[in-house]
N, C-alpha and C positions, 0 to 999 in steps of 0.2 A: 753831242757825239762822244762816245767813250774813246779814250786815247790808249794806244798800246803802251805797255810798261807794266809795272807792278800792279797786281790786282788787290782789291779789298776783300775782307772776309765775306761780306754780304754779297759782293759781286760774284765771288767764287760759288757761294751757296746758290744763287739764282742760276748761274750757268750749269751747275751740276744737277739741279732740279730739272731744268729743261732737258738736259742730256739723258738723265735717267728716265724721264717721261717718254722720250722718243725711242730709247734703246731697250726699254723693258720688254721682256718676253712673258708669255703666259705663266702664271704660277701653278705649280703642281700641288695637288691636294696634300700629299705627304710632306711637302715643304712647310706648310702652315698649320697642320693639324694639332700640334702640341704647343703652339705659341699664341696666347691671346692677343699679343701685340699686333699680330698679323691678320686679325679678323677682317679688316677692310683692305688687305693687300690686293692690288689689281695687276701687279706686274713685278718682274724682278730682273736685275742685271746681275748675272753670275760672274764672279771673280773680280777682284780689284784690278788685275792686269788688263782685263777687257775695258773697264771703265777708264783706266789711265790712257790706254792707247786711243780710244775714241776721243777723249778729252784733248789729246795732243793735236788732233786735226781741227777741233773746234777752236783751240787757242792759237793755231798756226795756219791761217788761211792760205799762205803761200805754199805750204806743203800739201794742203788739201787740194788746191788748184792743180798742182803738179801731178797728183794722183789721178785727178780727173783726166788730165792730158795723157797719162799712161794708159788709162782705160780706153781712151779714144784711139790712140795709136795702136794698141795691142788688141783691140776688139774689132768691132764692125764699123768703126768711125761714125758713131752715132752723133749727129750734129748737136743734140741736147747736151752732151758732155762738153763739147767745145764752147757752147753757149754759157754753161755754168762756170767753166773755168774763166771765160772772158768776163763774166759778171763780177768775179772776184778780183781779177788782175787789172781790168781796165780802169778801176777806180782806186781809191785810197784804202780799201779794206785791209790789205796786208800791213799797211803802216799804222792804221788807226785801231785795228782789232787784234793785233798780234800780241800775245802774252807768252813769252818764251818759257820753256820748261828746262829743268836741269837734266843732264845726261848722267845716268848711273849704270851699274853693271848690266841691268836688264832693260836698258833703253830709257826713254823719256819718263821722268818721274817728278811728281810734286806732291808734297804731303797734303792730303785732302781732308784730314781729320777735323781741322777747325771749321771748315765750311760744312762738312757733313754733320758736325755737332749742331750747327744752326738748324739744319733740316730735321734732325732727330729730336731736338728739344721742342720744335714746333709740331711734332707728330705728323710730319710729311713723308718721312722716309725712315725705315728701320734697317739698321745694319745687323747682319747675323753672321757669326763666324762659325766655321766647322773646325773641329780638332780639339785640342786640349790646351790648357794654360801653358804658354811658352812655345807652343807648336801649332800655330794656326795653319791649316792646309788650304782653306778657301774662305773668302769673304764675299757674301752676297748682299745686294742692296735692294730692298723691297719698297716699291712705290705704293703708298697708301692712297685711298680715295681722296683724302684731304690734300695730298700732294698734287693729284691731277686737277682738283678744283683750283688750287693756287696757280697752276700753270695757265689755266683758262683765264683767270683773273688778270694775271700779269700780261698775257697777250692782249687783252682788251684795254687795259689801262696804262700800260707802259710800252710804247712803241719801240723805244730804243732797246729795252731789255728783251723784247719779243724776238729780236734778231737771233738770240741764242737758240730759240726754238727752231727757226728756219734752218740755221746752219747745222744744228744737231740732227735734224731730219736728213739733211744731205749727207752728213758723215755716216749715219746709220745705213743709208742706202748704199754708200760706197763700200761699207764693211759687210754688207749682207752676204751670208754664206761662208764667212771666214771666222775661224776661232781666234781666241786671244793670241795664241802663239803665232798664227799666220799673220795677224795684224802687226805684231812685233817684228817679224821677219821682213814684212813689206816695208816698214819704216826704216829698217836697217839698210835697205838697198840704197838709200840716199847717202851719197858720200859725205856730205857735210854733217849729217846726223851720226854716221858711223865713226867719223874721225874726231868728233868732239870729245875731249878728255872728260873723265868722270868728274862730276861736281861742277862742271862748267855749263852755262846755258847754251842750248843748241841754236846756232846762228840762222839767220834768215836766208832763204833761197829766192826771194822775190824777184830780183833782177834776172836770175837764170830762168825762172819760170816765165817771166814776161817775154824774154827773148825767144824762148821755146814756142810760146803761143804765137808770137809774131812770125816765126819761121813757118809754122804750120799754116797760118793764114796766107802767107805769101805763096806757099806751095799750092794751096787751093786756088788762089787767084791765077797762078800760072797755068794750072790745068784747065781753067775755064776760059782762058784768053784765046 
């Protein structure tokens, strides 16, 4: 079992590959027409901000579970959302799978370049920047067919690492229909996140989320009594 704490470069690379695979949107013809590196591109995650915000929820199961509870309370109280939150909070996932991120001016951030370099060197992902030297306005991450093939192989051969794929799929589902800025704003709603000083790791909300889940369950039991 992977333990929460500092991550390794290879662990980060696998997590990001799984996340990019799940979050990738269809590639537009004009995006790849002039770049031979993208001949086998099958999907793209647009903007570094979006990748960072999705990665925050993969790396912080306690925050992910709390967002599922938010959707449950503020939506139509879909039992599936409560079940998924319970799947995270009832076990040790928040303790074993949590990899904190630093808080900076624009929210949770971690330098992804080392991990992405592993994926780029292996010809699994292509990073493409828009703008000019010294003034990058957008960074997109293209998943190549070899990257998708590697994901399939990891899922089949490494059960522990395959967890990243399952949680990435849940995170992408949670973020569906929301742009990068909306995701950032949603994460800022959490007081612990908002109040963390710049350059400090964002603290856990596991106990608060577990109490919230217990309160919701108690309320449901009271209604059915």
